[in-house]
matplotlib code that plots the C-alpha trace (Angstrom):
import matplotlib.pyplot as plt

x = [-100.0, -100.8, -102.7, -101.0, -97.4, -95.5, -94.5, -90.8, -91.4, -93.1, -90.7, -88.2, -90.3, -90.1, -88.0, -85.1, -85.6, -83.3, -81.2, -80.3, -76.9, -76.1, -74.5, -72.7, -71.8, -68.3, -66.5, -64.4, -61.9, -59.6, -59.9, -58.2, -58.2, -58.9, -57.7, -57.4, -54.6, -55.6, -54.6, -55.4, -52.7, -51.9, -50.8, -47.0, -48.6, -45.9, -47.5, -45.0, -41.8, -40.6, -41.8, -41.0, -43.6, -44.3, -45.2, -42.2, -43.0, -46.8, -45.9, -43.6, -46.6, -49.1, -47.6, -45.7, -50.0, -51.3, -48.2, -49.0, -52.5, -50.8, -51.9, -48.3, -47.0, -48.4, -50.0, -49.3, -51.1, -53.9, -52.6, -51.5, -48.2, -46.3, -45.0, -47.7, -51.5, -53.2, -55.7, -52.4, -51.6, -53.3, -51.6, -54.2, -54.6, -56.6, -58.0, -61.5, -63.3, -62.2, -64.0, -62.5, -62.9, -62.9, -60.4, -63.2, -63.7, -67.6, -67.4, -67.0, -66.8, -67.0, -63.6, -60.6, -62.0, -65.3, -63.7, -61.4, -63.8, -66.1, -68.6, -69.7, -70.0, -68.6, -71.0, -70.0, -68.3, -64.6, -62.8, -59.1, -56.8, -58.4, -61.7, -63.2, -65.9, -63.5, -66.8, -67.8, -65.1, -65.2, -61.7, -60.9, -63.6, -61.4, -59.8, -56.5, -56.6, -54.1, -54.7, -54.1, -50.3, -51.4, -48.9, -50.6, -47.3, -44.8, -46.3, -44.4, -46.3, -49.8, -48.9, -47.8, -50.8, -53.0, -51.1, -49.7, -45.8, -45.7, -47.1, -44.8, -46.3, -48.3, -48.8, -52.3, -52.1, -51.5, -54.1, -54.6, -57.2, -59.6, -62.7, -65.8, -66.3, -69.4, -70.3, -71.9, -75.5, -75.6, -72.0, -72.5, -69.7, -66.7, -64.5, -67.2, -66.2, -69.3, -67.1, -63.9, -63.3, -59.3, -58.5, -55.7, -52.6, -52.7, -56.2, -56.6, -57.6, -57.0, -55.3, -56.6, -53.7, -55.1, -53.8, -51.8, -51.9, -54.6, -55.7, -57.8, -58.4]
y = [16.6, 13.3, 10.6, 7.9, 10.0, 10.9, 14.1, 15.1, 17.0, 13.8, 11.7, 13.8, 13.6, 9.3, 8.8, 7.0, 3.6, 3.1, 0.0, -1.1, -2.1, -5.8, -6.1, -9.4, -10.3, -9.1, -11.3, -10.6, -13.1, -16.0, -15.6, -16.5, -13.8, -15.2, -12.0, -12.5, -10.3, -7.2, -8.6, -11.2, -13.1, -15.9, -19.2, -18.2, -16.4, -13.0, -10.5, -7.8, -7.0, -7.0, -10.1, -13.0, -15.6, -19.2, -20.1, -19.1, -15.5, -15.8, -16.9, -12.9, -11.7, -12.8, -12.1, -8.4, -7.2, -8.5, -6.8, -3.1, -3.3, -4.4, -8.1, -9.2, -12.2, -14.9, -15.7, -18.1, -18.6, -21.1, -23.6, -26.8, -27.7, -30.9, -31.8, -29.5, -30.2, -26.8, -28.6, -28.5, -25.4, -24.1, -26.0, -28.7, -26.6, -24.0, -25.7, -26.4, -24.1, -20.7, -18.7, -17.4, -13.7, -11.4, -8.0, -6.5, -9.2, -10.9, -14.8, -16.0, -19.5, -21.3, -22.6, -24.0, -27.0, -26.0, -24.4, -26.7, -29.9, -27.9, -27.7, -24.3, -20.6, -17.9, -16.4, -12.9, -10.7, -12.2, -9.2, -8.2, -6.3, -2.9, -4.2, -4.9, -7.6, -10.0, -12.0, -10.4, -10.2, -10.6, -10.3, -13.3, -15.2, -17.8, -18.7, -21.0, -23.9, -26.7, -30.2, -31.4, -34.0, -37.4, -39.9, -43.3, -45.7, -43.6, -41.2, -37.9, -36.5, -37.5, -36.1, -32.7, -32.4, -28.8, -26.4, -24.6, -26.6, -25.8, -22.1, -21.2, -21.8, -18.8, -21.5, -21.7, -25.5, -25.6, -26.0, -25.1, -25.8, -23.1, -22.2, -20.2, -17.4, -17.0, -20.7, -22.4, -22.9, -26.6, -26.8, -27.1, -25.3, -22.6, -25.8, -28.4, -30.6, -29.2, -25.9, -27.0, -26.1, -26.2, -23.0, -22.2, -21.1, -18.0, -16.9, -14.7, -15.8, -14.6, -15.9, -16.4, -15.6, -17.1, -16.5, -19.7, -18.1, -16.5, -13.2, -12.3, -8.7]
z = [90.3, 88.5, 90.8, 91.6, 91.8, 94.7, 94.4, 95.2, 98.5, 99.7, 98.8, 100.9, 103.3, 103.6, 106.7, 106.2, 108.1, 111.2, 111.7, 115.5, 116.2, 116.8, 120.0, 121.6, 124.8, 126.0, 127.9, 130.8, 132.3, 130.8, 127.3, 124.1, 120.7, 117.1, 115.5, 111.5, 109.7, 108.2, 104.5, 102.2, 101.5, 98.4, 99.7, 100.1, 102.9, 102.3, 104.0, 102.3, 101.1, 104.6, 106.1, 104.8, 104.2, 105.3, 108.3, 110.0, 108.7, 109.1, 113.1, 113.4, 111.0, 114.0, 116.8, 115.1, 115.0, 117.9, 119.7, 118.2, 119.5, 123.2, 123.3, 123.1, 121.6, 122.8, 118.7, 116.4, 113.1, 113.0, 110.2, 109.4, 107.9, 106.4, 109.8, 112.3, 113.3, 113.8, 116.4, 118.7, 118.8, 121.6, 124.9, 126.5, 129.5, 127.5, 124.9, 126.9, 128.5, 127.7, 125.1, 122.0, 121.3, 118.8, 118.7, 120.8, 123.2, 121.8, 122.3, 118.7, 120.4, 123.0, 123.4, 120.8, 120.4, 119.6, 116.2, 115.3, 115.9, 113.7, 115.8, 115.7, 113.6, 114.6, 117.8, 117.0, 113.7, 112.5, 112.4, 111.9, 114.2, 112.3, 113.5, 110.2, 109.8, 107.7, 106.6, 103.2, 102.0, 98.5, 97.4, 99.6, 100.9, 102.6, 105.1, 105.1, 107.2, 105.0, 105.4, 108.6, 108.2, 107.8, 106.8, 105.0, 105.4, 105.8, 102.8, 102.7, 99.5, 101.0, 104.3, 102.4, 100.3, 99.5, 101.6, 98.6, 99.5, 102.5, 102.1, 100.1, 96.9, 94.5, 91.7, 89.9, 89.9, 92.9, 96.1, 99.7, 101.9, 103.4, 104.8, 103.0, 103.9, 104.7, 106.2, 103.5, 104.3, 105.1, 107.2, 111.2, 111.9, 110.5, 110.8, 109.3, 106.4, 105.0, 104.8, 103.4, 100.0, 97.7, 96.5, 94.3, 95.7, 93.4, 94.9, 98.0, 101.2, 105.1, 107.9, 111.1, 114.5, 117.6, 121.6, 122.9, 126.7, 127.9, 128.6, 131.9, 131.1]

ax = plt.figure().add_subplot(projection="3d")
ax.plot(x, y, z, "-o")
ax.set_aspect("equal")
plt.show()
């Protein structure tokens, strides 16, 4: 054998690297589930031919997916619309001190406000309803959230910006506000301003569904 070369037999004897599984703390007690829809969605949020899009359709899609997993129907999309600020989707009683968890009960955020105020990154994997990690999805490297409806001197058009025409448009020239997946390096949190970006309504992003009444299991 030529010096410096490794024989075929020696190659096969080289042990494969062993990767240790990464475990996350599972929360026992009161919690709110935060789970992504299984399919990437364009700006009209149309899930399939049987479920209409827009905000109303996304509510039904979240509740249907959660119910199929035995989690009940107390789920809403984590989105702002022309008239609704997503910061208020969870009742005040549960905005602080109730952890947000993924499908497996692993803690994602300490509470709802630490998420929407952009102070925290996920502490575990962001999963969809099939248990798939969505963080590195190259088809949909983002989450739709929408610009919060802020009215300046009664200017409705300003309030309606960056939400794909209230989640009814797939027109390439219109945009919706989203957050990047994975999180950009300089961003302190998933929903921090540094992690915001405008995405064409013709592109695909994921949508998060949040439980609004805590589970205790």
